[in-house]
N, C-alpha and C positions, 0 to 999 in steps of 0.2 A: 212299164209303170208310168202313168200320166203325171203331170206336175202336181195336181191336187193330191194324188196318191202319195207322192214323195213328201209333200208338205204335211200330210196327215201322219205319215210314219215318223217324220221328224218331230212333230208335235207330241206324239205318244212317247217317243224315246226321251226327248229333252225336257218336256214340261210335266210329264205324268210319271213315267217309270223313275226318272231321276229324283222325283220328290217322294218316292216311297210307295206308290200305288203298285200292288203286287198281284191282285186278283186277276188270274189269266182270262177269265170270261169278260171282265170289265175292260181289260186292255184290248181284247179282240173286238168288243163292241165299239170302243173308241176308234179303233183302226178301220172298222167297216163302215161307220156312218159318215156320209159326206157332208161335213159341217157347212161347206160353202153353198150347198143347195138350200140351206135354211136361212140364208141372208139375201138381201137385195143385191143385184148384180154389181152395184157400185161399191159394195163392201166385200165382194167375194175374194179379192186379192189379200184381204186381211183375215180371212176366215180361220186360219190356223195360228194367228197371233196369240200370245200369252195374255189375253185380256178379254173382258166382257165387251160386247159391241151393241150398238143401238139397233132395234128392230121396229121402231116406230111406236106411236102411242105412249111415249115416255117409258118404254120397257126395254129390256136388254136380253141378249143371249149370254148365258153365264160363261165365265172363264173356263176353258177346257179342264184345267186341274180341279176346279171346284165341282164340275159335273162328275168327274171321275171319283173324287173323294166322297161325294154324297152317295153315288151309286155303289161304291165299294162298301160303305157303311151299312147299306141295306142288306147285304149278304143274300142277294136274290137267288132263288132256286127256279128251275125251269117251269115248275108247276105253280108258282106264286101268282097271286092277284094283287095288283099294285094300284094305289090311288096317288095321282100327281096333282098338286095344286099349283097352278101357274103354267099353263101349256106354253105360253109365249110363242116362239117360232116353231115349236114342235121338236127341236133338237134333242133335248133331254128325254122327251117322250119316246123318240125313236131309239135312244140308247136303252131305255127301260124295256121297250117292246122286244128288243133283241135278246133280253135276258129272262123275261117272265112270260107266263102263259097269257095274261090279260092285263091291259093297262086302262084305267079310267082316269081321264085327264080333264081338269076344270080350268077354264080361262074366263075371267070376268069381263075382258074387253072383247066385244063381239067381232070386230074386224080381225083381230089376231086369232081368235078361235076358228073363224072361217078359213083364214089363210093357212093355218096350221093343218086343219083337216084336209084341205086340198093337197098340201105338200105330202102329208103322210099317205094319202090315197095314191098319189102319183108315184111315190117310191115303194108302194106295195106293203105298207104296214097295215095288215088286216085285223090284228088283235088289239086295236086301240079304239076306245070310245071317247069322244070329245064333247064336252058340255059347256055352254056359256051360262055361268051362274056364279053366285057368291061361294067361294071355296071354303069359307069358314064353317059352312054347314056340312061340308063333305058330300058324300054320295050314298045316302043311307040305304037305298034299296039294293045297292051292290055290295054292301058290307056283310061280313067283316073282311078286312084286308090283311094280307100278310105283311105288307109294307106300305108306308105313306111317305111321300117326299113333298115338302113344301118349298117352292122356289121363290119365296118372298119373305122379307124380314117382318117378324111379328113381335108385338109387345109381350106376348105370352103364348102358350100352346092352347089353341081352342079345344074346349072339353069335348065337343062333338067328334073331333078327329080321334081323340083318345078312345072314345066309346066305340068308334068304328074300326079300331085296330084289334085284331084277334089277340088272344093270350099268347105271349111269346113273340108277337109281331114287333117290327122295328119302324120307328118314325124318325126322320131327319128334318130339322127345321132351324132356320136362323132366328134367334131370339135376341132382342135388344131394343134400341130406340130407332128412330127413322133414319139415322145416318150410319150407325155401325151396329153390328150384331156379333153374337157368338154362335157358330154352327153347333147344334146339339143333336146327339143321338139318344133316343129314348127306346128302351126295350120294355114291353108291357109284361109286368109280373104281378100276379094277384090283383089285377085290375088297375094297377098304378104304373106310371112310367118310371123306370130307373134311368137316370140321366147321366150322360158323360159329355164332355166338351171336345170338339174336334179341332176347331181353329177359329180365329177371328175372321170376319167376312163383312162384305157390304152388298146388300141386296136392295132392290126396289121395295117400297113398303107393301105389306100384305093388307090390302083394302077389303073390308067386309064388316059384317055385323058384329063379329067377335074378335076384331083386330083393330086396325087403324081406320079412321073415318075418311072418306073421300073428300069431305068438305074442307079438311085441313091440308090437303095436298097443294 
């Protein structure tokens, strides 16, 4: 077992299992995906720390526990089609790709989208499509989705994302102000989201036509 493998196992045991994440498929995905390969080399020795880390363009790779919590909340099946908003480094994308049949991921920052696509290709994730666009519009032509994950803090839940979620589908999104949010799980029932709160959190702002304005950043 290499040093990154040992660090990743320790991360799963001490940061994720110890905090109550119990979904065996999620734990296996977190154990399998090499988080250090989704960071610049200068930060690779911190890849398995219990923290979010910068990835450039004023964006971050999420804390491992939050990645696991959001993924577990989606209750993914191997046949599911998933929409991810906020590709970032591509790490969360890779976790989703190991659990679902197909992942559609949107990143508004073009350099990050290109770099994530290259990483995912190099690591062999063939069931992922990456688009550089405004995530608040979703990905209409690929809808409906079984699950939607939003990796940015929003003032509210964009209606287009709810429309693109299938009946019975699950959506996870941080909702709040620009500085702090509450991570919410929504399950679509009779066309509406039934919401529950998972935890307090801090994400970068969700920038787009139906979220925060880039002009105010």
